Phi, psi and omega in degrees: 000126180224130173239151177232146174047053170269166179234131176241104184065230180268007187259134174271125182242134178238162164046064173286127184210171178261135179234136177261117176279156187293322184197178181295333176298318177293322176300313181299317179296319180292321177295321177296316178300322180299331178291338179275347182281159178287154172289157181309134184208138176284338186279327181219067185298334180299332181286353175278350188256177175246120179276127177253112185205129178050042177079004179246143171249124189228138171231154174205154172242010181096345180242333178221159177225132174244139179216149178208166173295151184281133175301151183302333183293341182254103185260334181253155180284127184195176172245121183243160172232130178277117179274324182205132175203088179299145184300330184263011186244162171244016180248122181242143170260122183234159172232143171273151185240138174267071180222162177257119180278143180296155177281086184288337179296334180293338182263357178296140178302143180257156177081191181271144177294153177297313173197165179233150174232128176269125183232152170285120184300325179292322176295319178298315179298317178298318179295318178297317177299321182287333185257017180220155176241200185270326184273163188306318182294328179277350180272351180272127177239157173250128176255130178241120181251141180249314168194178186291350182247351182267156175297156173248156183253147173234124180244135181204193177226145172229116182053043176085346182263140180292143176226157186219140174224146176232130182236129177280140175288159175283159177299152182302326180286353175274359183300138177302144182279342181226132173241153185213142172226150177300143180090355180258000000 
């Protein structure tokens, strides 16, 4: 299925088509990337898309950036918008966008990190859930780091009351064997 030069709001959309992803892992990564994209907006429509560039798929809403390696189905560099991607499917309906995506590589930190902490992602998610509430003031947390081997603290509020979480880092041998950043 192919449509050309349709318009969605202030955004120019080209070439709506069906793409077959390799497996459910690629579906999960693309759905995660969609969470990093901006909600529909007339002021910055490019932020609604996923930039496919140099083997990286990148989304941003201006406050956060999500990136992953590009699924095999996307061979050319472009800006896409996922129109439909059911969670249990490997078939996506996508549109290419005639918009300019921001140069997100320019905002990546330069040089070596001060230190790194390896954490269990589920423990981090549990701590964030425990240290946050629903309104904006309760969603702000403070992270306090002491060094790469010490636990870190998370301080927050839930429904106006202070809450605290402490998370132990993982052992050094639990460190992921491969790290990746867009542009590398």
